[in-house]
All heavy atoms as a GROMACS GRO file, in nm:
protein
  570
    1MET      N    1   0.083  -0.119   0.001
    1MET     CA    2   0.001   0.001  -0.001
    1MET      C    3   0.089   0.124   0.000
    1MET      O    4   0.185   0.135   0.076
    1MET     CB    5  -0.090  -0.002   0.122
    1MET     CG    6  -0.184   0.112   0.128
    1MET     SD    7  -0.292   0.093   0.272
    1MET     CE    8  -0.361   0.254   0.278
    2GLU      N    9   0.055   0.216  -0.083
    2GLU     CA   10   0.130   0.338  -0.096
    2GLU      C   11   0.073   0.448  -0.008
    2GLU      O   12  -0.048   0.468   0.003
    2GLU     CB   13   0.124   0.383  -0.244
    2GLU     CG   14   0.217   0.494  -0.279
    2GLU     CD   15   0.211   0.523  -0.429
    2GLU    OE1   16   0.214   0.427  -0.506
    2GLU    OE2   17   0.206   0.641  -0.462
    3VAL      N   18   0.161   0.522   0.060
    3VAL     CA   19   0.121   0.632   0.149
    3VAL      C   20   0.130   0.761   0.070
    3VAL      O   21   0.234   0.793   0.012
    3VAL     CB   22   0.210   0.638   0.273
    3VAL    CG1   23   0.173   0.756   0.363
    3VAL    CG2   24   0.203   0.509   0.351
    4SER      N   25   0.023   0.839   0.068
    4SER     CA   26   0.020   0.963  -0.007
    4SER      C   27   0.054   1.081   0.086
    4SER      O   28   0.018   1.083   0.203
    4SER     CB   29  -0.116   0.986  -0.071
    4SER     OG   30  -0.214   1.012   0.024
    5LEU      N   31   0.126   1.177   0.032
    5LEU     CA   32   0.160   1.299   0.105
    5LEU      C   33   0.036   1.377   0.148
    5LEU      O   34   0.027   1.420   0.263
    5LEU     CB   35   0.258   1.385   0.026
    5LEU     CG   36   0.304   1.512   0.098
    5LEU    CD1   37   0.377   1.479   0.228
    5LEU    CD2   38   0.391   1.595   0.007
    6PRO      N   39  -0.061   1.399   0.058
    6PRO     CA   40  -0.182   1.469   0.102
    6PRO      C   41  -0.253   1.394   0.215
    6PRO      O   42  -0.308   1.456   0.307
    6PRO     CB   43  -0.269   1.475  -0.021
    6PRO     CG   44  -0.176   1.463  -0.134
    6PRO     CD   45  -0.065   1.376  -0.085
    7GLY      N   46  -0.249   1.262   0.211
    7GLY     CA   47  -0.311   1.181   0.317
    7GLY      C   48  -0.242   1.204   0.450
    7GLY      O   49  -0.307   1.214   0.554
    8VAL      N   50  -0.108   1.207   0.447
    8VAL     CA   51  -0.034   1.232   0.570
    8VAL      C   52  -0.061   1.372   0.626
    8VAL      O   53  -0.078   1.390   0.749
    8VAL     CB   54   0.119   1.211   0.546
    8VAL    CG1   55   0.199   1.255   0.666
    8VAL    CG2   56   0.147   1.068   0.511
    9ILE      N   57  -0.072   1.471   0.539
    9ILE     CA   58  -0.104   1.606   0.582
    9ILE      C   59  -0.246   1.608   0.640
    9ILE      O   60  -0.268   1.670   0.745
    9ILE     CB   61  -0.087   1.706   0.468
    9ILE    CG1   62   0.060   1.717   0.429
    9ILE    CG2   63  -0.144   1.844   0.507
    9ILE    CD1   64   0.087   1.791   0.303
   10GLY      N   65  -0.338   1.541   0.576
   10GLY     CA   66  -0.475   1.531   0.626
   10GLY      C   67  -0.481   1.462   0.764
   10GLY      O   68  -0.556   1.503   0.852
   11ALA      N   69  -0.399   1.358   0.779
   11ALA     CA   70  -0.394   1.290   0.909
   11ALA      C   71  -0.336   1.381   1.016
   11ALA      O   72  -0.383   1.377   1.132
   11ALA     CB   73  -0.312   1.163   0.895
   12ALA      N   74  -0.237   1.460   0.981
   12ALA     CA   75  -0.178   1.553   1.079
   12ALA      C   76  -0.279   1.658   1.124
   12ALA      O   77  -0.291   1.690   1.241
   12ALA     CB   78  -0.055   1.619   1.022
   13VAL      N   79  -0.356   1.711   1.027
   13VAL     CA   80  -0.459   1.807   1.062
   13VAL      C   81  -0.566   1.740   1.145
   13VAL      O   82  -0.616   1.796   1.244
   13VAL     CB   83  -0.518   1.869   0.932
   13VAL    CG1   84  -0.643   1.950   0.961
   13VAL    CG2   85  -0.416   1.954   0.861
   14GLY      N   86  -0.605   1.618   1.110
   14GLY     CA   87  -0.700   1.542   1.187
   14GLY      C   88  -0.655   1.515   1.327
   14GLY      O   89  -0.732   1.523   1.422
   15LEU      N   90  -0.525   1.486   1.345
   15LEU     CA   91  -0.472   1.464   1.477
   15LEU      C   92  -0.476   1.590   1.561
   15LEU      O   93  -0.515   1.587   1.679
   15LEU     CB   94  -0.326   1.416   1.468
   15LEU     CG   95  -0.255   1.388   1.601
   15LEU    CD1   96  -0.325   1.273   1.675
   15LEU    CD2   97  -0.110   1.352   1.575
   16TYR      N   98  -0.448   1.704   1.499
   16TYR     CA   99  -0.451   1.831   1.572
   16TYR      C  100  -0.596   1.865   1.613
   16TYR      O  101  -0.623   1.902   1.728
   16TYR     CB  102  -0.393   1.945   1.488
   16TYR     CG  103  -0.402   2.079   1.555
   16TYR    CD1  104  -0.323   2.106   1.666
   16TYR    CD2  105  -0.488   2.177   1.508
   16TYR    CE1  106  -0.330   2.228   1.730
   16TYR    CE2  107  -0.496   2.300   1.572
   16TYR     CZ  108  -0.415   2.325   1.682
   16TYR     OH  109  -0.425   2.448   1.746
   17VAL      N  110  -0.689   1.849   1.523
   17VAL     CA  111  -0.831   1.874   1.554
   17VAL      C  112  -0.882   1.775   1.660
   17VAL      O  113  -0.955   1.814   1.752
   17VAL     CB  114  -0.918   1.867   1.425
   17VAL    CG1  115  -1.064   1.872   1.460
   17VAL    CG2  116  -0.879   1.979   1.330
   18GLY      N  117  -0.840   1.648   1.652
   18GLY     CA  118  -0.877   1.551   1.750
   18GLY      C  119  -0.821   1.581   1.887
   18GLY      O  120  -0.889   1.566   1.988
   19TRP      N  121  -0.698   1.631   1.891
   19TRP     CA  122  -0.636   1.671   2.020
   19TRP      C  123  -0.714   1.787   2.080
   19TRP      O  124  -0.740   1.787   2.203
   19TRP     CB  125  -0.490   1.707   1.996
   19TRP     CG  126  -0.421   1.759   2.118
   19TRP    CD1  127  -0.374   1.683   2.222
   19TRP    CD2  128  -0.393   1.895   2.150
   19TRP    NE1  129  -0.317   1.767   2.315
   19TRP    CE2  130  -0.327   1.896   2.275
   19TRP    CE3  131  -0.419   2.013   2.084
   19TRP    CZ2  132  -0.287   2.012   2.335
   19TRP    CZ3  133  -0.378   2.132   2.144
   19TRP    CH2  134  -0.314   2.131   2.267
   20LEU      N  135  -0.748   1.887   1.999
   20LEU     CA  136  -0.827   2.001   2.049
   20LEU      C  137  -0.962   1.954   2.102
   20LEU      O  138  -1.007   1.996   2.208
   20LEU     CB  139  -0.849   2.106   1.938
   20LEU     CG  140  -0.731   2.194   1.905
   20LEU    CD1  141  -0.767   2.285   1.786
   20LEU    CD2  142  -0.690   2.277   2.022
   21ASP      N  143  -1.028   1.867   2.027
   21ASP     CA  144  -1.159   1.815   2.067
   21ASP      C  145  -1.146   1.739   2.200
   21ASP      O  146  -1.232   1.755   2.287
   21ASP     CB  147  -1.214   1.727   1.958
   21ASP     CG  148  -1.358   1.687   1.979
   21ASP    OD1  149  -1.437   1.773   2.026
   21ASP    OD2  150  -1.393   1.571   1.952
   22TRP      N  151  -1.043   1.659   2.212
   22TRP     CA  152  -1.022   1.582   2.336
   22TRP      C  153  -1.004   1.675   2.455
   22TRP      O  154  -1.062   1.654   2.561
   22TRP     CB  155  -0.900   1.492   2.320
   22TRP     CG  156  -0.856   1.428   2.448
   22TRP    CD1  157  -0.926   1.343   2.526
   22TRP    CD2  158  -0.730   1.446   2.512
   22TRP    NE1  159  -0.850   1.303   2.635
   22TRP    CE2  160  -0.729   1.367   2.629
   22TRP    CE3  161  -0.616   1.517   2.482
   22TRP    CZ2  162  -0.620   1.360   2.715
   22TRP    CZ3  163  -0.509   1.512   2.568
   22TRP    CH2  164  -0.511   1.432   2.683
   23LYS      N  165  -0.923   1.782   2.440
   23LYS     CA  166  -0.901   1.877   2.547
   23LYS      C  167  -1.034   1.947   2.588
   23LYS      O  168  -1.061   1.964   2.707
   23LYS     CB  169  -0.796   1.979   2.512
   23LYS     CG  170  -0.659   1.923   2.490
   23LYS     CD  171  -0.601   1.861   2.612
   23LYS     CE  172  -0.519   1.961   2.684
   23LYS     NZ  173  -0.451   1.905   2.804
   24ILE      N  174  -1.114   1.983   2.490
   24ILE     CA  175  -1.239   2.050   2.518
   24ILE      C  176  -1.335   1.955   2.590
   24ILE      O  177  -1.396   1.994   2.691
   24ILE     CB  178  -1.302   2.104   2.387
   24ILE    CG1  179  -1.220   2.222   2.333
   24ILE    CG2  180  -1.447   2.147   2.409
   24ILE    CD1  181  -1.255   2.262   2.192
   25LEU      N  182  -1.349   1.833   2.540
   25LEU     CA  183  -1.438   1.738   2.604
   25LEU      C  184  -1.395   1.704   2.746
   25LEU      O  185  -1.476   1.689   2.837
   25LEU     CB  186  -1.448   1.610   2.518
   25LEU     CG  187  -1.527   1.624   2.388
   25LEU    CD1  188  -1.512   1.494   2.308
   25LEU    CD2  189  -1.671   1.654   2.414
   26LYS      N  190  -1.263   1.690   2.764
   26LYS     CA  191  -1.210   1.660   2.897
   26LYS      C  192  -1.243   1.774   2.994
   26LYS      O  193  -1.285   1.747   3.109
   26LYS     CB  194  -1.059   1.641   2.886
   26LYS     CG  195  -0.991   1.601   3.013
   26LYS     CD  196  -0.843   1.578   2.982
   26LYS     CE  197  -0.761   1.600   3.105
   26LYS     NZ  198  -0.617   1.593   3.079
   27GLY      N  199  -1.232   1.897   2.949
   27GLY     CA  200  -1.267   2.010   3.033
   27GLY      C  201  -1.413   2.019   3.067
   27GLY      O  202  -1.451   2.049   3.182
   28ILE      N  203  -1.498   1.985   2.972
   28ILE     CA  204  -1.644   1.985   2.995
   28ILE      C  205  -1.678   1.880   3.099
   28ILE      O  206  -1.760   1.906   3.191
   28ILE     CB  207  -1.720   1.965   2.864
   28ILE    CG1  208  -1.706   2.087   2.774
   28ILE    CG2  209  -1.866   1.932   2.890
   28ILE    CD1  210  -1.759   2.066   2.633
   29LEU      N  211  -1.620   1.760   3.088
   29LEU     CA  212  -1.650   1.656   3.185
   29LEU      C  213  -1.601   1.691   3.324
   29LEU      O  214  -1.665   1.663   3.426
   29LEU     CB  215  -1.593   1.522   3.137
   29LEU     CG  216  -1.664   1.459   3.017
   29LEU    CD1  217  -1.592   1.336   2.973
   29LEU    CD2  218  -1.809   1.429   3.053
   30GLN      N  219  -1.482   1.749   3.333
   30GLN     CA  220  -1.430   1.790   3.462
   30GLN      C  221  -1.518   1.901   3.524
   30GLN      O  222  -1.544   1.899   3.645
   30GLN     CB  223  -1.286   1.839   3.450
   30GLN     CG  224  -1.187   1.727   3.429
   30GLN     CD  225  -1.046   1.782   3.412
   30GLN    OE1  226  -1.021   1.901   3.390
   30GLN    NE2  227  -0.948   1.692   3.419
   31ALA      N  228  -1.566   1.991   3.443
   31ALA     CA  229  -1.653   2.095   3.494
   31ALA      C  230  -1.784   2.038   3.543
   31ALA      O  231  -1.836   2.082   3.646
   31ALA     CB  232  -1.680   2.200   3.385
   32ALA      N  233  -1.840   1.940   3.473
   32ALA     CA  234  -1.965   1.876   3.517
   32ALA      C  235  -1.946   1.806   3.650
   32ALA      O  236  -2.031   1.812   3.740
   32ALA     CB  237  -2.016   1.781   3.409
   33GLU      N  238  -1.834   1.734   3.662
   33GLU     CA  239  -1.808   1.664   3.788
   33GLU      C  240  -1.786   1.763   3.902
   33GLU      O  241  -1.838   1.743   4.014
   33GLU     CB  242  -1.685   1.576   3.773
   33GLU     CG  243  -1.651   1.494   3.896
   33GLU     CD  244  -1.529   1.405   3.880
   33GLU    OE1  245  -1.472   1.400   3.772
   33GLU    OE2  246  -1.492   1.343   3.979
   34THR      N  247  -1.712   1.869   3.880
   34THR     CA  248  -1.687   1.969   3.984
   34THR      C  249  -1.818   2.038   4.025
   34THR      O  250  -1.843   2.058   4.146
   34THR     CB  251  -1.587   2.072   3.932
   34THR    OG1  252  -1.466   2.007   3.895
   34THR    CG2  253  -1.558   2.178   4.039
   35LYS      N  254  -1.901   2.068   3.928
   35LYS     CA  255  -2.030   2.131   3.957
   35LYS      C  256  -2.117   2.040   4.045
   35LYS      O  257  -2.180   2.085   4.140
   35LYS     CB  258  -2.103   2.164   3.829
   35LYS     CG  259  -2.232   2.240   3.848
   35LYS     CD  260  -2.292   2.277   3.714
   35LYS     CE  261  -2.422   2.349   3.730
   35LYS     NZ  262  -2.484   2.383   3.602
   36ASP      N  263  -2.118   1.911   4.013
   36ASP     CA  264  -2.196   1.817   4.089
   36ASP      C  265  -2.141   1.804   4.232
   36ASP      O  266  -2.216   1.798   4.330
   36ASP     CB  267  -2.200   1.680   4.024
   36ASP     CG  268  -2.296   1.585   4.089
   36ASP    OD1  269  -2.277   1.548   4.206
   36ASP    OD2  270  -2.394   1.544   4.021
   37ARG      N  271  -2.010   1.801   4.247
   37ARG     CA  272  -1.948   1.787   4.380
   37ARG      C  273  -1.973   1.915   4.464
   37ARG      O  274  -1.993   1.907   4.584
   37ARG     CB  275  -1.800   1.761   4.368
   37ARG     CG  276  -1.768   1.622   4.318
   37ARG     CD  277  -1.622   1.589   4.333
   37ARG     NE  278  -1.587   1.466   4.266
   37ARG     CZ  279  -1.601   1.343   4.319
   37ARG    NH1  280  -1.651   1.331   4.439
   37ARG    NH2  281  -1.565   1.238   4.249
   38GLN      N  282  -1.970   2.030   4.401
   38GLN     CA  283  -1.995   2.154   4.473
   38GLN      C  284  -2.139   2.163   4.520
   38GLN      O  285  -2.169   2.230   4.620
   38GLN     CB  286  -1.957   2.276   4.389
   38GLN     CG  287  -1.810   2.296   4.372
   38GLN     CD  288  -1.775   2.412   4.280
   38GLN    OE1  289  -1.860   2.462   4.209
   38GLN    NE2  290  -1.648   2.451   4.285
   39ALA      N  291  -2.230   2.099   4.448
   39ALA     CA  292  -2.371   2.100   4.485
   39ALA      C  293  -2.400   1.996   4.593
   39ALA      O  294  -2.515   1.982   4.633
   39ALA     CB  295  -2.458   2.073   4.360
   40GLY      N  296  -2.300   1.925   4.638
   40GLY     CA  297  -2.317   1.828   4.744
   40GLY      C  298  -2.333   1.684   4.697
   40GLY      O  299  -2.357   1.594   4.776
   41GLY      N  300  -2.314   1.661   4.569
   41GLY     CA  301  -2.328   1.526   4.513
   41GLY      C  302  -2.197   1.447   4.524
   41GLY      O  303  -2.098   1.493   4.580
   42ASP      N  304  -2.201   1.330   4.462
   42ASP     CA  305  -2.082   1.244   4.465
   42ASP      C  306  -2.002   1.250   4.335
   42ASP      O  307  -1.911   1.173   4.314
   42ASP     CB  308  -2.124   1.098   4.490
   42ASP     CG  309  -2.217   1.044   4.381
   42ASP    OD1  310  -2.266   1.124   4.299
   42ASP    OD2  311  -2.240   0.921   4.382
   43GLY      N  312  -2.033   1.343   4.248
   43GLY     CA  313  -1.965   1.356   4.123
   43GLY      C  314  -2.046   1.308   4.003
   43GLY      O  315  -2.012   1.333   3.890
   44GLY      N  316  -2.153   1.238   4.031
   44GLY     CA  317  -2.244   1.196   3.926
   44GLY      C  318  -2.191   1.082   3.840
   44GLY      O  319  -2.098   1.010   3.879
   45VAL      N  320  -2.250   1.070   3.726
   45VAL     CA  321  -2.216   0.965   3.629
   45VAL      C  322  -2.068   0.978   3.585
   45VAL      O  323  -2.000   0.877   3.564
   45VAL     CB  324  -2.312   0.968   3.509
   45VAL    CG1  325  -2.269   0.869   3.403
   45VAL    CG2  326  -2.453   0.946   3.553
   46VAL      N  327  -2.023   1.100   3.571
   46VAL     CA  328  -1.886   1.121   3.527
   46VAL      C  329  -1.786   1.062   3.625
   46VAL      O  330  -1.687   0.998   3.585
   46VAL     CB  331  -1.859   1.272   3.506
   46VAL    CG1  332  -1.714   1.297   3.465
   46VAL    CG2  333  -1.953   1.330   3.404
   47ALA      N  334  -1.808   1.078   3.754
   47ALA     CA  335  -1.716   1.023   3.853
   47ALA      C  336  -1.724   0.872   3.859
   47ALA      O  337  -1.622   0.805   3.878
   47ALA     CB  338  -1.747   1.082   3.990
   48ARG      N  339  -1.843   0.817   3.840
   48ARG     CA  340  -1.858   0.669   3.848
   48ARG      C  341  -1.795   0.601   3.727
   48ARG      O  342  -1.736   0.494   3.742
   48ARG     CB  343  -2.005   0.633   3.855
   48ARG     CG  344  -2.065   0.651   3.991
   48ARG     CD  345  -2.202   0.587   3.999
   48ARG     NE  346  -2.296   0.653   3.910
   48ARG     CZ  347  -2.383   0.746   3.948
   48ARG    NH1  348  -2.386   0.784   4.071
   48ARG    NH2  349  -2.466   0.800   3.860
   49TYR      N  350  -1.806   0.659   3.613
   49TYR     CA  351  -1.758   0.596   3.489
   49TYR      C  352  -1.640   0.676   3.429
   49TYR      O  353  -1.630   0.687   3.307
   49TYR     CB  354  -1.870   0.582   3.388
   49TYR     CG  355  -1.984   0.497   3.438
   49TYR    CD1  356  -2.104   0.555   3.474
   49TYR    CD2  357  -1.967   0.361   3.454
   49TYR    CE1  358  -2.210   0.478   3.520
   49TYR    CE2  359  -2.072   0.282   3.500
   49TYR     CZ  360  -2.192   0.343   3.534
   49TYR     OH  361  -2.293   0.264   3.582
   50ARG      N  362  -1.552   0.724   3.513
   50ARG     CA  363  -1.441   0.809   3.465
   50ARG      C  364  -1.351   0.735   3.365
   50ARG      O  365  -1.315   0.794   3.261
   50ARG     CB  366  -1.359   0.857   3.582
   50ARG     CG  367  -1.240   0.940   3.542
   50ARG     CD  368  -1.165   0.991   3.662
   50ARG     NE  369  -1.228   1.103   3.725
   50ARG     CZ  370  -1.212   1.229   3.685
   50ARG    NH1  371  -1.136   1.257   3.583
   50ARG    NH2  372  -1.272   1.326   3.746
   51ALA      N  373  -1.313   0.613   3.393
   51ALA     CA  374  -1.220   0.543   3.305
   51ALA      C  375  -1.280   0.512   3.165
   51ALA      O  376  -1.216   0.543   3.063
   51ALA     CB  377  -1.171   0.414   3.371
   52PRO      N  378  -1.401   0.453   3.157
   52PRO     CA  379  -1.455   0.428   3.023
   52PRO      C  380  -1.486   0.555   2.945
   52PRO      O  381  -1.462   0.562   2.827
   52PRO     CB  382  -1.583   0.350   3.051
   52PRO     CG  383  -1.580   0.309   3.192
   52PRO     CD  384  -1.483   0.396   3.262
   53ILE      N  385  -1.538   0.657   3.015
   53ILE     CA  386  -1.567   0.782   2.945
   53ILE      C  387  -1.435   0.847   2.897
   53ILE      O  388  -1.428   0.896   2.785
   53ILE     CB  389  -1.646   0.878   3.035
   53ILE    CG1  390  -1.786   0.825   3.059
   53ILE    CG2  391  -1.652   1.017   2.976
   53ILE    CD1  392  -1.869   0.905   3.162
   54GLY      N  393  -1.333   0.841   2.982
   54GLY     CA  394  -1.205   0.896   2.943
   54GLY      C  395  -1.143   0.828   2.822
   54GLY      O  396  -1.086   0.889   2.736
   55ALA      N  397  -1.160   0.694   2.819
   55ALA     CA  398  -1.107   0.619   2.702
   55ALA      C  399  -1.186   0.656   2.575
   55ALA      O  400  -1.125   0.668   2.469
   55ALA     CB  401  -1.118   0.470   2.732
   56LEU      N  402  -1.315   0.672   2.587
   56LEU     CA  403  -1.396   0.706   2.470
   56LEU      C  404  -1.363   0.848   2.419
   56LEU      O  405  -1.346   0.865   2.298
   56LEU     CB  406  -1.545   0.700   2.503
   56LEU     CG  407  -1.606   0.562   2.502
   56LEU    CD1  408  -1.752   0.571   2.549
   56LEU    CD2  409  -1.600   0.502   2.365
   57ILE      N  410  -1.353   0.944   2.510
   57ILE     CA  411  -1.326   1.079   2.463
   57ILE      C  412  -1.183   1.096   2.418
   57ILE      O  413  -1.152   1.193   2.349
   57ILE     CB  414  -1.366   1.186   2.566
   57ILE    CG1  415  -1.273   1.185   2.686
   57ILE    CG2  416  -1.510   1.178   2.604
   57ILE    CD1  417  -1.283   1.308   2.772
   58PHE      N  418  -1.094   1.006   2.454
   58PHE     CA  419  -0.959   1.009   2.400
   58PHE      C  420  -0.952   0.932   2.269
   58PHE      O  421  -0.896   0.980   2.171
   58PHE     CB  422  -0.858   0.952   2.498
   58PHE     CG  423  -0.716   0.950   2.443
   58PHE    CD1  424  -0.644   1.065   2.445
   58PHE    CD2  425  -0.662   0.836   2.390
   58PHE    CE1  426  -0.514   1.069   2.392
   58PHE    CE2  427  -0.534   0.837   2.339
   58PHE     CZ  428  -0.459   0.954   2.342
   59GLY      N  429  -1.011   0.815   2.267
   59GLY     CA  430  -0.996   0.725   2.153
   59GLY      C  431  -1.066   0.773   2.027
   59GLY      O  432  -1.008   0.768   1.919
   60ILE      N  433  -1.186   0.818   2.040
   60ILE     CA  434  -1.263   0.856   1.920
   60ILE      C  435  -1.199   0.977   1.850
   60ILE      O  436  -1.171   0.969   1.730
   60ILE     CB  437  -1.410   0.877   1.954
   60ILE    CG1  438  -1.472   0.740   1.991
   60ILE    CG2  439  -1.485   0.940   1.839
   60ILE    CD1  440  -1.613   0.747   2.045
   61PRO      N  441  -1.176   1.088   1.918
   61PRO     CA  442  -1.117   1.200   1.844
   61PRO      C  443  -0.970   1.181   1.806
   61PRO      O  444  -0.933   1.209   1.693
   61PRO     CB  445  -1.129   1.319   1.941
   61PRO     CG  446  -1.217   1.279   2.049
   61PRO     CD  447  -1.216   1.129   2.052
   62VAL      N  448  -0.887   1.134   1.897
   62VAL     CA  449  -0.746   1.129   1.871
   62VAL      C  450  -0.706   1.016   1.777
   62VAL      O  451  -0.607   1.027   1.705
   62VAL     CB  452  -0.668   1.121   2.005
   62VAL    CG1  453  -0.519   1.104   1.983
   62VAL    CG2  454  -0.692   1.245   2.088
   63ILE      N  455  -0.784   0.911   1.771
   63ILE     CA  456  -0.756   0.803   1.678
   63ILE      C  457  -0.843   0.813   1.552
   63ILE      O  458  -0.796   0.791   1.440
   63ILE     CB  459  -0.776   0.665   1.746
   63ILE    CG1  460  -0.670   0.649   1.858
   63ILE    CG2  461  -0.766   0.550   1.647
   63ILE    CD1  462  -0.692   0.530   1.948
   64GLY      N  463  -0.969   0.850   1.571
   64GLY     CA  464  -1.060   0.855   1.459
   64GLY      C  465  -1.042   0.973   1.365
   64GLY      O  466  -1.052   0.956   1.242
   65PHE      N  467  -1.016   1.091   1.417
   65PHE     CA  468  -1.001   1.208   1.330
   65PHE      C  469  -0.882   1.196   1.233
   65PHE      O  470  -0.896   1.235   1.117
   65PHE     CB  471  -0.991   1.335   1.413
   65PHE     CG  472  -1.121   1.384   1.471
   65PHE    CD1  473  -1.234   1.304   1.474
   65PHE    CD2  474  -1.132   1.510   1.524
   65PHE    CE1  475  -1.354   1.348   1.527
   65PHE    CE2  476  -1.250   1.558   1.578
   65PHE     CZ  477  -1.360   1.476   1.578
   66PRO      N  478  -0.765   1.147   1.276
   66PRO     CA  479  -0.658   1.130   1.178
   66PRO      C  480  -0.690   1.030   1.068
   66PRO      O  481  -0.653   1.048   0.952
   66PRO     CB  482  -0.540   1.080   1.260
   66PRO     CG  483  -0.569   1.130   1.394
   66PRO     CD  484  -0.717   1.128   1.412
   67ILE      N  485  -0.765   0.926   1.100
   67ILE     CA  486  -0.804   0.828   1.000
   67ILE      C  487  -0.897   0.893   0.897
   67ILE      O  488  -0.878   0.879   0.776
   67ILE     CB  489  -0.872   0.706   1.066
   67ILE    CG1  490  -0.768   0.630   1.148
   67ILE    CG2  491  -0.937   0.616   0.961
   67ILE    CD1  492  -0.828   0.521   1.236
   68VAL      N  493  -0.995   0.967   0.946
   68VAL     CA  494  -1.090   1.037   0.855
   68VAL      C  495  -1.012   1.144   0.777
   68VAL      O  496  -1.037   1.165   0.657
   68VAL     CB  497  -1.205   1.099   0.936
   68VAL    CG1  498  -1.289   1.188   0.849
   68VAL    CG2  499  -1.288   0.988   0.998
   69GLY      N  500  -0.920   1.214   0.841
   69GLY     CA  501  -0.839   1.317   0.771
   69GLY      C  502  -0.755   1.256   0.659
   69GLY      O  503  -0.747   1.312   0.551
   70TYR      N  504  -0.691   1.142   0.687
   70TYR     CA  505  -0.612   1.075   0.584
   70TYR      C  506  -0.700   1.034   0.467
   70TYR      O  507  -0.670   1.057   0.351
   70TYR     CB  508  -0.540   0.954   0.642
   70TYR     CG  509  -0.453   0.883   0.539
   70TYR    CD1  510  -0.324   0.923   0.519
   70TYR    CD2  511  -0.506   0.780   0.463
   70TYR    CE1  512  -0.246   0.861   0.423
   70TYR    CE2  513  -0.428   0.717   0.368
   70TYR     CZ  514  -0.299   0.755   0.348
   70TYR     OH  515  -0.220   0.695   0.254
   71TRP      N  516  -0.810   0.974   0.499
   71TRP     CA  517  -0.901   0.922   0.396
   71TRP      C  518  -0.956   1.037   0.311
   71TRP      O  519  -0.956   1.030   0.187
   71TRP     CB  520  -1.017   0.845   0.464
   71TRP     CG  521  -1.122   0.798   0.371
   71TRP    CD1  522  -1.112   0.698   0.282
   71TRP    CD2  523  -1.254   0.852   0.358
   71TRP    NE1  524  -1.231   0.686   0.214
   71TRP    CE2  525  -1.318   0.776   0.261
   71TRP    CE3  526  -1.321   0.954   0.424
   71TRP    CZ2  527  -1.452   0.804   0.225
   71TRP    CZ3  528  -1.451   0.979   0.387
   71TRP    CH2  529  -1.514   0.905   0.288
   72ALA      N  530  -1.002   1.146   0.376
   72ALA     CA  531  -1.057   1.260   0.301
   72ALA      C  532  -0.953   1.326   0.216
   72ALA      O  533  -0.980   1.356   0.096
   72ALA     CB  534  -1.119   1.359   0.399
   73ALA      N  535  -0.834   1.348   0.267
   73ALA     CA  536  -0.731   1.416   0.189
   73ALA      C  537  -0.684   1.329   0.073
   73ALA      O  538  -0.657   1.380  -0.037
   73ALA     CB  539  -0.613   1.450   0.279
   74SER      N  540  -0.678   1.199   0.092
   74SER     CA  541  -0.639   1.109  -0.017
   74SER      C  542  -0.743   1.110  -0.128
   74SER      O  543  -0.707   1.108  -0.246
   74SER     CB  544  -0.621   0.967   0.036
   74SER     OG  545  -0.513   0.959   0.123
   75LEU      N  546  -0.870   1.115  -0.092
   75LEU     CA  547  -0.973   1.117  -0.194
   75LEU      C  548  -0.977   1.252  -0.266
   75LEU      O  549  -0.999   1.255  -0.388
   75LEU     CB  550  -1.111   1.092  -0.132
   75LEU     CG  551  -1.140   0.948  -0.088
   75LEU    CD1  552  -1.276   0.940  -0.023
   75LEU    CD2  553  -1.129   0.854  -0.207
   76LEU      N  554  -0.957   1.360  -0.194
   76LEU     CA  555  -0.959   1.492  -0.258
   76LEU      C  556  -0.839   1.514  -0.350
   76LEU      O  557  -0.854   1.578  -0.453
   76LEU     CB  558  -0.964   1.601  -0.151
   76LEU     CG  559  -1.098   1.618  -0.078
   76LEU    CD1  560  -1.082   1.718   0.034
   76LEU    CD2  561  -1.207   1.660  -0.172
   77ALA      N  562  -0.723   1.464  -0.311
   77ALA     CA  563  -0.603   1.486  -0.390
   77ALA      C  564  -0.591   1.387  -0.506
   77ALA      O  565  -0.519   1.414  -0.601
   77ALA     CB  566  -0.478   1.475  -0.302
   78GLY      N  567  -0.659   1.279  -0.493
   78GLY     CA  568  -0.658   1.182  -0.604
   78GLY      C  569  -0.561   1.076  -0.587
   78GLY      O  570  -0.469   1.028  -0.578
   0.00000   0.00000   0.00000
């Protein structure tokens, strides 16, 4: 299988966008947990399922976006 330069560039852009998305989602989940704890709760669903949710919000954007970026750039460049 041949690796295309536009595909690699698309994957790099996808990795950057996925990293940004991961950081944003991580911050939103931390804010939700903190808000629940400040209201007197136990952290809610986010605290109970921290590991699986963390794996999902890391895996989907950081692994999925570069794959989609490579695929899209390869198709657009020919």
